[in-house]
C-alpha positions as CSV (number, residue, x, y, z in Angstrom):
1,K,56.3,105.8,117.4
2,K,56.8,102.2,116.5
3,A,58.5,99.5,118.7
4,C,62.0,98.7,117.5
5,T,63.6,95.6,118.7
6,L,67.2,95.0,117.6
7,K,69.0,91.7,117.7
8,N,72.6,91.1,118.7
9,N,75.2,90.4,116.0
10,T,72.8,91.7,113.3
11,P,73.7,94.6,110.9
12,Y,71.1,97.3,110.5
13,K,70.9,100.3,108.2
14,V,70.1,103.4,110.4
15,K,69.2,106.7,108.9
16,V,68.6,109.9,110.9
17,V,67.1,112.9,109.2
18,C,67.1,116.3,111.0
19,E,65.2,119.2,109.5
20,G,64.9,122.2,111.8
21,A,63.5,120.9,115.1
22,N,62.2,117.6,113.6
23,I,64.2,114.4,113.9
24,K,63.2,111.2,112.1
25,V,65.0,107.9,112.7
26,Y,64.7,105.0,110.2
27,V,65.9,101.4,110.8
28,D,66.2,99.4,107.6
29,D,64.1,102.0,105.9
30,A,61.2,101.8,108.5
31,L,60.4,104.9,110.4
32,V,60.8,104.2,114.1
33,L,60.9,107.7,115.6
34,D,59.4,111.0,114.5
35,Y,60.2,113.7,117.2
36,T,60.0,117.5,117.2
37,D,62.3,119.1,119.8
38,S,60.7,122.0,121.7
39,T,64.2,123.6,122.3
40,P,66.4,122.4,119.4
41,W,70.1,123.1,118.9
42,L,70.2,124.0,115.3
43,H,74.0,124.0,115.0
44,G,76.9,122.0,116.4
45,M,78.2,118.5,116.0
46,A,76.9,115.0,115.3
47,G,77.4,112.2,117.8
48,L,76.5,108.6,118.3
49,R,75.7,107.0,121.6
50,Y,74.7,103.5,122.6
51,S,74.1,102.2,126.1
52,G,74.1,98.7,127.3
53,G,76.6,96.7,125.2
54,T,79.0,96.8,122.3
55,T,78.2,98.5,119.1
56,L,80.1,98.8,115.7
57,Y,79.4,101.7,113.4
58,D,80.5,101.2,109.8
59,N,80.2,103.5,106.7
60,L,79.1,106.6,108.7
61,K,78.1,109.4,106.3
62,I,76.9,112.9,107.4
63,T,75.4,115.2,104.7
64,K,73.8,118.6,104.8
65,I,70.2,118.9,103.6
66,D,69.7,121.9,101.4
């Protein structure tokens, strides 16, 4: 796990890759989180959540990994 400090009013490219129970999060193509969930939900919906301010999401794209 790497430290990830984000600045206000700065656009970032965020990519989340979920394969089975493993979740990887990239910010500007740098891996910032690699987590394996011990009790994963392998079906359902996608969601975005931010706490502590105002956030704008643009160009959201969700694709299935074959």
